[in-house]
Biopython code that builds the backbone (N, CA, C, O; Angstrom):
import numpy as np
from Bio.PDB.StructureBuilder import StructureBuilder

atoms = [
    (1, "MET", "N", (-10.642, -25.101, 16.845)),
    (1, "MET", "CA", (-10.343, -23.832, 17.460)),
    (1, "MET", "C", (-10.193, -22.773, 16.363)),
    (1, "MET", "O", (-9.365, -22.934, 15.466)),
    (2, "ALA", "N", (-10.963, -21.720, 16.421)),
    (2, "ALA", "CA", (-10.935, -20.668, 15.396)),
    (2, "ALA", "C", (-9.785, -19.717, 15.657)),
    (2, "ALA", "O", (-9.457, -19.418, 16.805)),
    (3, "ALA", "N", (-9.179, -19.246, 14.582)),
    (3, "ALA", "CA", (-8.077, -18.295, 14.696)),
    (3, "ALA", "C", (-8.630, -16.908, 14.957)),
    (3, "ALA", "O", (-9.675, -16.535, 14.423)),
    (4, "SER", "N", (-7.925, -16.145, 15.782)),
    (4, "SER", "CA", (-8.352, -14.772, 16.033)),
    (4, "SER", "C", (-8.081, -13.937, 14.794)),
    (4, "SER", "O", (-7.185, -14.272, 14.019)),
    (5, "PRO", "N", (-8.834, -12.851, 14.582)),
    (5, "PRO", "CA", (-8.652, -12.037, 13.378)),
    (5, "PRO", "C", (-7.231, -11.509, 13.214)),
    (5, "PRO", "O", (-6.763, -11.354, 12.086)),
    (6, "SER", "N", (-6.540, -11.229, 14.310)),
    (6, "SER", "CA", (-5.188, -10.689, 14.191)),
    (6, "SER", "C", (-4.169, -11.739, 13.775)),
    (6, "SER", "O", (-3.089, -11.395, 13.294)),
    (7, "SER", "N", (-4.500, -13.029, 13.955)),
    (7, "SER", "CA", (-3.537, -14.067, 13.599)),
    (7, "SER", "C", (-3.783, -14.639, 12.206)),
    (7, "SER", "O", (-3.008, -15.466, 11.727)),
    (8, "VAL", "N", (-4.856, -14.201, 11.558)),
    (8, "VAL", "CA", (-5.170, -14.684, 10.221)),
    (8, "VAL", "C", (-4.312, -13.927, 9.212)),
    (8, "VAL", "O", (-4.293, -12.697, 9.205)),
    (9, "ALA", "N", (-3.611, -14.659, 8.371)),
    (9, "ALA", "CA", (-2.745, -14.032, 7.368)),
    (9, "ALA", "C", (-3.583, -13.380, 6.282)),
    (9, "ALA", "O", (-4.639, -13.888, 5.905)),
    (10, "THR", "N", (-3.103, -12.252, 5.787)),
    (10, "THR", "CA", (-3.767, -11.574, 4.685)),
    (10, "THR", "C", (-3.528, -12.374, 3.414)),
    (10, "THR", "O", (-2.378, -12.649, 3.069)),
    (11, "PRO", "N", (-4.595, -12.754, 2.708)),
    (11, "PRO", "CA", (-4.405, -13.572, 1.509)),
    (11, "PRO", "C", (-3.755, -12.766, 0.394)),
    (11, "PRO", "O", (-4.034, -11.575, 0.254)),
    (12, "PRO", "N", (-2.899, -13.390, -0.399)),
    (12, "PRO", "CA", (-2.299, -12.683, -1.525)),
    (12, "PRO", "C", (-3.358, -12.390, -2.588)),
    (12, "PRO", "O", (-4.345, -13.115, -2.718)),
    (13, "VAL", "N", (-3.140, -11.341, -3.326)),
    (13, "VAL", "CA", (-4.074, -10.963, -4.387)),
    (13, "VAL", "C", (-3.326, -10.925, -5.709)),
    (13, "VAL", "O", (-2.137, -10.609, -5.735)),
    (14, "PRO", "N", (-4.007, -11.245, -6.817)),
    (14, "PRO", "CA", (-3.302, -11.224, -8.102)),
    (14, "PRO", "C", (-2.964, -9.794, -8.524)),
    (14, "PRO", "O", (-3.775, -8.883, -8.364)),
    (15, "ASP", "N", (-1.761, -9.610, -9.064)),
    (15, "ASP", "CA", (-1.383, -8.291, -9.572)),
    (15, "ASP", "C", (-1.751, -8.204, -11.044)),
    (15, "ASP", "O", (-2.451, -9.076, -11.560)),
    (16, "ARG", "N", (-1.298, -7.184, -11.713)),
    (16, "ARG", "CA", (-1.662, -6.974, -13.118)),
    (16, "ARG", "C", (-1.153, -8.077, -14.035)),
    (16, "ARG", "O", (-1.731, -8.315, -15.095)),
    (17, "ASN", "N", (-0.079, -8.753, -13.641)),
    (17, "ASN", "CA", (0.487, -9.824, -14.465)),
    (17, "ASN", "C", (-0.131, -11.180, -14.166)),
    (17, "ASN", "O", (0.246, -12.180, -14.776)),
    (18, "GLY", "N", (-1.083, -11.225, -13.227)),
    (18, "GLY", "CA", (-1.696, -12.491, -12.855)),
    (18, "GLY", "C", (-0.930, -13.217, -11.765)),
    (18, "GLY", "O", (-1.376, -14.259, -11.286)),
    (19, "ASP", "N", (0.228, -12.678, -11.363)),
    (19, "ASP", "CA", (0.978, -13.262, -10.251)),
    (19, "ASP", "C", (0.330, -12.799, -8.950)),
    (19, "ASP", "O", (-0.447, -11.844, -8.935)),
    (20, "PHE", "N", (0.657, -13.484, -7.868)),
    (20, "PHE", "CA", (0.085, -13.107, -6.591)),
    (20, "PHE", "C", (1.044, -12.206, -5.834)),
    (20, "PHE", "O", (2.236, -12.492, -5.716)),
    (21, "GLU", "N", (0.497, -11.111, -5.325)),
    (21, "GLU", "CA", (1.271, -10.124, -4.586)),
    (21, "GLU", "C", (0.688, -10.007, -3.181)),
    (21, "GLU", "O", (-0.522, -9.857, -3.018)),
    (22, "GLN", "N", (1.533, -10.076, -2.190)),
    (22, "GLN", "CA", (1.091, -9.978, -0.807)),
    (22, "GLN", "C", (0.821, -8.512, -0.459)),
    (22, "GLN", "O", (1.728, -7.688, -0.581)),
    (23, "PRO", "N", (-0.398, -8.158, -0.029)),
    (23, "PRO", "CA", (-0.669, -6.776, 0.362)),
    (23, "PRO", "C", (0.157, -6.397, 1.591)),
    (23, "PRO", "O", (0.512, -7.256, 2.398)),
    (24, "VAL", "N", (0.460, -5.106, 1.727)),
    (24, "VAL", "CA", (1.254, -4.628, 2.858)),
    (24, "VAL", "C", (0.442, -3.645, 3.685)),
    (24, "VAL", "O", (-0.545, -3.079, 3.215)),
    (25, "ASP", "N", (0.875, -3.451, 4.930)),
    (25, "ASP", "CA", (0.174, -2.550, 5.835)),
    (25, "ASP", "C", (0.697, -1.121, 5.709)),
    (25, "ASP", "O", (1.578, -0.842, 4.895)),
    (26, "VAL", "N", (0.147, -0.223, 6.518)),
    (26, "VAL", "CA", (0.496, 1.199, 6.457)),
    (26, "VAL", "C", (1.975, 1.421, 6.755)),
    (26, "VAL", "O", (2.637, 2.202, 6.072)),
    (27, "LYS", "N", (2.492, 0.738, 7.771)),
    (27, "LYS", "CA", (3.904, 0.917, 8.143)),
    (27, "LYS", "C", (4.841, 0.551, 6.992)),
    (27, "LYS", "O", (5.784, 1.283, 6.693)),
    (28, "THR", "N", (4.576, -0.572, 6.359)),
    (28, "THR", "CA", (5.405, -1.022, 5.247)),
    (28, "THR", "C", (5.269, -0.086, 4.051)),
    (28, "THR", "O", (6.256, 0.224, 3.384)),
    (29, "ALA", "N", (4.053, 0.360, 3.783)),
    (29, "ALA", "CA", (3.832, 1.304, 2.684)),
    (29, "ALA", "C", (4.581, 2.604, 2.945)),
    (29, "ALA", "O", (5.168, 3.173, 2.025)),
    (30, "ALA", "N", (4.569, 3.077, 4.180)),
    (30, "ALA", "CA", (5.270, 4.308, 4.533)),
    (30, "ALA", "C", (6.774, 4.158, 4.324)),
    (30, "ALA", "O", (7.420, 5.061, 3.792)),
    (31, "ARG", "N", (7.331, 3.025, 4.739)),
    (31, "ARG", "CA", (8.765, 2.778, 4.524)),
    (31, "ARG", "C", (9.086, 2.738, 3.037)),
    (31, "ARG", "O", (10.092, 3.299, 2.602)),
    (32, "PHE", "N", (8.238, 2.081, 2.259)),
    (32, "PHE", "CA", (8.433, 1.977, 0.816)),
    (32, "PHE", "C", (8.433, 3.353, 0.150)),
    (32, "PHE", "O", (9.224, 3.614, -0.757)),
    (33, "LEU", "N", (7.537, 4.230, 0.609)),
    (33, "LEU", "CA", (7.412, 5.567, 0.020)),
    (33, "LEU", "C", (8.381, 6.580, 0.626)),
    (33, "LEU", "O", (8.588, 7.654, 0.062)),
    (34, "GLY", "N", (8.977, 6.241, 1.772)),
    (34, "GLY", "CA", (9.898, 7.158, 2.428)),
    (34, "GLY", "C", (9.200, 8.288, 3.152)),
    (34, "GLY", "O", (9.733, 9.393, 3.247)),
    (35, "VAL", "N", (8.008, 8.016, 3.663)),
    (35, "VAL", "CA", (7.247, 9.019, 4.411)),
    (35, "VAL", "C", (6.804, 8.412, 5.740)),
    (35, "VAL", "O", (7.033, 7.230, 5.998)),
    (36, "SER", "N", (6.175, 9.218, 6.570)),
    (36, "SER", "CA", (5.697, 8.734, 7.863)),
    (36, "SER", "C", (4.361, 8.006, 7.710)),
    (36, "SER", "O", (3.600, 8.286, 6.784)),
    (37, "PRO", "N", (4.078, 7.073, 8.619)),
    (37, "PRO", "CA", (2.764, 6.413, 8.584)),
    (37, "PRO", "C", (1.611, 7.412, 8.710)),
    (37, "PRO", "O", (0.554, 7.208, 8.113)),
    (38, "SER", "N", (1.801, 8.484, 9.478)),
    (38, "SER", "CA", (0.712, 9.461, 9.618)),
    (38, "SER", "C", (0.411, 10.149, 8.290)),
    (38, "SER", "O", (-0.743, 10.480, 8.017)),
    (39, "LEU", "N", (1.432, 10.370, 7.460)),
    (39, "LEU", "CA", (1.191, 10.955, 6.131)),
    (39, "LEU", "C", (0.441, 9.967, 5.244)),
    (39, "LEU", "O", (-0.433, 10.366, 4.475)),
    (40, "VAL", "N", (0.773, 8.690, 5.343)),
    (40, "VAL", "CA", (0.050, 7.667, 4.566)),
    (40, "VAL", "C", (-1.427, 7.650, 4.987)),
    (40, "VAL", "O", (-2.312, 7.580, 4.134)),
    (41, "TYR", "N", (-1.695, 7.714, 6.302)),
    (41, "TYR", "CA", (-3.082, 7.775, 6.775)),
    (41, "TYR", "C", (-3.791, 9.011, 6.217)),
    (41, "TYR", "O", (-4.964, 8.940, 5.849)),
    (42, "ALA", "N", (-3.088, 10.135, 6.153)),
    (42, "ALA", "CA", (-3.683, 11.363, 5.601)),
    (42, "ALA", "C", (-4.018, 11.179, 4.122)),
    (42, "ALA", "O", (-5.087, 11.593, 3.673)),
    (43, "TYR", "N", (-3.100, 10.554, 3.356)),
    (43, "TYR", "CA", (-3.374, 10.267, 1.945)),
    (43, "TYR", "C", (-4.609, 9.375, 1.796)),
    (43, "TYR", "O", (-5.439, 9.596, 0.914)),
    (44, "VAL", "N", (-4.721, 8.374, 2.656)),
    (44, "VAL", "CA", (-5.864, 7.454, 2.611)),
    (44, "VAL", "C", (-7.150, 8.219, 2.913)),
    (44, "VAL", "O", (-8.150, 8.063, 2.213)),
    (45, "GLU", "N", (-7.121, 9.040, 3.950)),
    (45, "GLU", "CA", (-8.309, 9.797, 4.346)),
    (45, "GLU", "C", (-8.787, 10.704, 3.218)),
    (45, "GLU", "O", (-9.989, 10.877, 3.016)),
    (46, "ARG", "N", (-7.829, 11.285, 2.479)),
    (46, "ARG", "CA", (-8.173, 12.178, 1.368)),
    (46, "ARG", "C", (-8.364, 11.431, 0.044)),
    (46, "ARG", "O", (-8.618, 12.038, -0.996)),
    (47, "LYS", "N", (-8.236, 10.098, 0.107)),
    (47, "LYS", "CA", (-8.377, 9.241, -1.079)),
    (47, "LYS", "C", (-7.400, 9.643, -2.177)),
    (47, "LYS", "O", (-7.765, 9.697, -3.351)),
    (48, "GLN", "N", (-6.154, 9.925, -1.790)),
    (48, "GLN", "CA", (-5.125, 10.344, -2.732)),
    (48, "GLN", "C", (-4.139, 9.231, -3.065)),
    (48, "GLN", "O", (-3.239, 9.431, -3.881)),
    (49, "ILE", "N", (-4.291, 8.077, -2.454)),
    (49, "ILE", "CA", (-3.339, 6.989, -2.638)),
    (49, "ILE", "C", (-4.112, 5.691, -2.891)),
    (49, "ILE", "O", (-5.150, 5.471, -2.269)),
    (50, "PRO", "N", (-3.627, 4.826, -3.792)),
    (50, "PRO", "CA", (-4.345, 3.562, -4.032)),
    (50, "PRO", "C", (-4.260, 2.655, -2.809)),
    (50, "PRO", "O", (-3.170, 2.355, -2.322)),
    (51, "HIS", "N", (-5.416, 2.223, -2.319)),
    (51, "HIS", "CA", (-5.475, 1.360, -1.138)),
    (51, "HIS", "C", (-6.776, 0.575, -1.159)),
    (51, "HIS", "O", (-7.653, 0.823, -1.986)),
    (52, "PHE", "N", (-6.891, -0.364, -0.249)),
    (52, "PHE", "CA", (-8.152, -1.067, -0.048)),
    (52, "PHE", "C", (-8.248, -1.460, 1.407)),
    (52, "PHE", "O", (-7.247, -1.480, 2.123)),
    (53, "ARG", "N", (-9.439, -1.770, 1.837)),
    (53, "ARG", "CA", (-9.676, -2.126, 3.242)),
    (53, "ARG", "C", (-10.027, -3.609, 3.351)),
    (53, "ARG", "O", (-10.799, -4.155, 2.563)),
    (54, "MET", "N", (-9.434, -4.226, 4.348)),
    (54, "MET", "CA", (-9.709, -5.636, 4.629)),
    (54, "MET", "C", (-10.613, -5.698, 5.864)),
    (54, "MET", "O", (-10.285, -5.115, 6.898)),
    (55, "MET", "N", (-11.710, -6.375, 5.768)),
    (55, "MET", "CA", (-12.619, -6.562, 6.903)),
    (55, "MET", "C", (-13.021, -5.227, 7.539)),
    (55, "MET", "O", (-13.136, -5.126, 8.761)),
    (56, "GLY", "N", (-13.232, -4.219, 6.717)),
    (56, "GLY", "CA", (-13.734, -2.960, 7.226)),
    (56, "GLY", "C", (-12.706, -1.919, 7.583)),
    (56, "GLY", "O", (-12.775, -0.802, 7.070)),
    (57, "ARG", "N", (-11.726, -2.243, 8.465)),
    (57, "ARG", "CA", (-10.833, -1.210, 8.965)),
    (57, "ARG", "C", (-9.385, -1.365, 8.564)),
    (57, "ARG", "O", (-8.681, -0.362, 8.443)),
    (58, "ALA", "N", (-8.918, -2.560, 8.355)),
    (58, "ALA", "CA", (-7.499, -2.784, 8.053)),
    (58, "ALA", "C", (-7.171, -2.257, 6.663)),
    (58, "ALA", "O", (-7.712, -2.739, 5.668)),
    (59, "ILE", "N", (-6.289, -1.274, 6.596)),
    (59, "ILE", "CA", (-5.904, -0.660, 5.328)),
    (59, "ILE", "C", (-4.723, -1.429, 4.758)),
    (59, "ILE", "O", (-3.752, -1.697, 5.466)),
    (60, "ARG", "N", (-4.804, -1.784, 3.483)),
    (60, "ARG", "CA", (-3.727, -2.522, 2.819)),
    (60, "ARG", "C", (-3.399, -1.871, 1.492)),
    (60, "ARG", "O", (-4.214, -1.156, 0.908)),
    (61, "PHE", "N", (-2.175, -2.138, 1.024)),
    (61, "PHE", "CA", (-1.659, -1.554, -0.207)),
    (61, "PHE", "C", (-0.977, -2.631, -1.027)),
    (61, "PHE", "O", (-0.477, -3.617, -0.486)),
    (62, "ARG", "N", (-0.961, -2.436, -2.333)),
    (62, "ARG", "CA", (-0.159, -3.288, -3.221)),
    (62, "ARG", "C", (1.063, -2.461, -3.617)),
    (62, "ARG", "O", (0.930, -1.341, -4.110)),
    (63, "LEU", "N", (2.251, -3.019, -3.397)),
    (63, "LEU", "CA", (3.473, -2.278, -3.712)),
    (63, "LEU", "C", (3.555, -1.917, -5.186)),
    (63, "LEU", "O", (4.091, -0.866, -5.537)),
    (64, "SER", "N", (3.029, -2.777, -6.055)),
    (64, "SER", "CA", (3.054, -2.474, -7.488)),
    (64, "SER", "C", (2.220, -1.228, -7.792)),
    (64, "SER", "O", (2.610, -0.421, -8.635)),
    (65, "GLU", "N", (1.088, -1.061, -7.124)),
    (65, "GLU", "CA", (0.264, 0.131, -7.317)),
    (65, "GLU", "C", (0.926, 1.367, -6.720)),
    (65, "GLU", "O", (0.851, 2.457, -7.287)),
    (66, "LEU", "N", (1.577, 1.188, -5.567)),
    (66, "LEU", "CA", (2.273, 2.321, -4.949)),
    (66, "LEU", "C", (3.440, 2.781, -5.816)),
    (66, "LEU", "O", (3.720, 3.977, -5.892)),
    (67, "GLU", "N", (4.119, 1.843, -6.469)),
    (67, "GLU", "CA", (5.234, 2.208, -7.348)),
    (67, "GLU", "C", (4.738, 3.072, -8.505)),
    (67, "GLU", "O", (5.357, 4.085, -8.831)),
    (68, "VAL", "N", (3.635, 2.682, -9.121)),
    (68, "VAL", "CA", (3.059, 3.463, -10.222)),
    (68, "VAL", "C", (2.622, 4.830, -9.699)),
    (68, "VAL", "O", (2.863, 5.848, -10.349)),
    (69, "TRP", "N", (1.984, 4.860, -8.538)),
    (69, "TRP", "CA", (1.512, 6.113, -7.942)),
    (69, "TRP", "C", (2.678, 7.052, -7.644)),
    (69, "TRP", "O", (2.601, 8.251, -7.910)),
    (70, "ARG", "N", (3.748, 6.503, -7.095)),
    (70, "ARG", "CA", (4.896, 7.322, -6.719)),
    (70, "ARG", "C", (5.630, 7.863, -7.944)),
    (70, "ARG", "O", (6.240, 8.929, -7.868)),
    (71, "GLN", "N", (5.585, 7.150, -9.071)),
    (71, "GLN", "CA", (6.260, 7.598, -10.289)),
    (71, "GLN", "C", (5.672, 8.899, -10.834)),
    (71, "GLN", "O", (6.366, 9.641, -11.530)),
    (72, "GLN", "N", (4.414, 9.187, -10.532)),
    (72, "GLN", "CA", (3.821, 10.422, -11.027)),
    (72, "GLN", "C", (4.428, 11.665, -10.383)),
    (72, "GLN", "O", (4.221, 12.778, -10.865)),
    (73, "PHE", "N", (5.178, 11.478, -9.293)),
    (73, "PHE", "CA", (5.824, 12.600, -8.618)),
    (73, "PHE", "C", (7.299, 12.714, -8.960)),
    (73, "PHE", "O", (7.995, 13.586, -8.441)),
    (74, "HIS", "N", (7.776, 11.835, -9.832)),
    (74, "HIS", "CA", (9.195, 11.846, -10.203)),
    (74, "HIS", "C", (9.506, 13.104, -10.989)),
    (74, "HIS", "O", (8.809, 13.449, -11.943)),
    (75, "VAL", "N", (10.573, 13.788, -10.570)),
    (75, "VAL", "CA", (11.007, 14.988, -11.261)),
    (75, "VAL", "C", (12.377, 14.716, -11.847)),
    (75, "VAL", "O", (13.309, 14.362, -11.125)),
    (76, "ASN", "N", (12.501, 14.878, -13.147)),
    (76, "ASN", "CA", (13.776, 14.679, -13.815)),
    (76, "ASN", "C", (14.462, 16.039, -13.907)),
    (76, "ASN", "O", (14.352, 16.732, -14.918)),
    (77, "GLY", "N", (15.163, 16.409, -12.853)),
    (77, "GLY", "CA", (15.777, 17.733, -12.802)),
    (77, "GLY", "C", (17.280, 17.661, -12.841)),
    (77, "GLY", "O", (17.932, 17.728, -11.799)),
    (78, "GLY", "N", (17.835, 17.529, -14.004)),
    (78, "GLY", "CA", (19.293, 17.497, -14.144)),
    (78, "GLY", "C", (19.803, 18.784, -14.764)),
    (78, "GLY", "O", (19.042, 19.563, -15.338)),
    (79, "ILE", "N", (21.082, 18.987, -14.639)),
    (79, "ILE", "CA", (21.708, 20.162, -15.240)),
    (79, "ILE", "C", (22.151, 19.794, -16.643)),
    (79, "ILE", "O", (22.765, 18.748, -16.851)),
    (80, "ARG", "N", (21.847, 20.639, -17.595)),
    (80, "ARG", "CA", (22.226, 20.368, -18.977)),
    (80, "ARG", "C", (23.546, 20.972, -19.292)),
    (80, "ARG", "O", (24.030, 20.846, -20.417)),
]
sb = StructureBuilder()
sb.init_structure("model")
sb.init_model(0)
sb.init_chain("A")
sb.init_seg("    ")
for serial, (resi, resn, name, xyz) in enumerate(atoms, 1):
    if name == "N":
        sb.init_residue(resn, " ", resi, " ")
    sb.init_atom(name, np.array(xyz, "f"), 0.0, 1.0, " ", f" {name:<3s}", serial, name[0])
structure = sb.get_structure()
């Protein structure tokens, strides 16, 4: 009996250290970044965020890549 596409687990992918990292979906990426899923979809559409597609339509993210991406927006604004 073949598994339906929705029940097949997303395979882990190696990260930069050679360890395996489980890709996450749009909802999880949005929670990680502290934004709405619709904003994440907008970033994907404009190719402004690191992502990849599984089987054509399923958008996935690596949290390690999102962390690096999000760091470019860090503002160190303290009072001296």
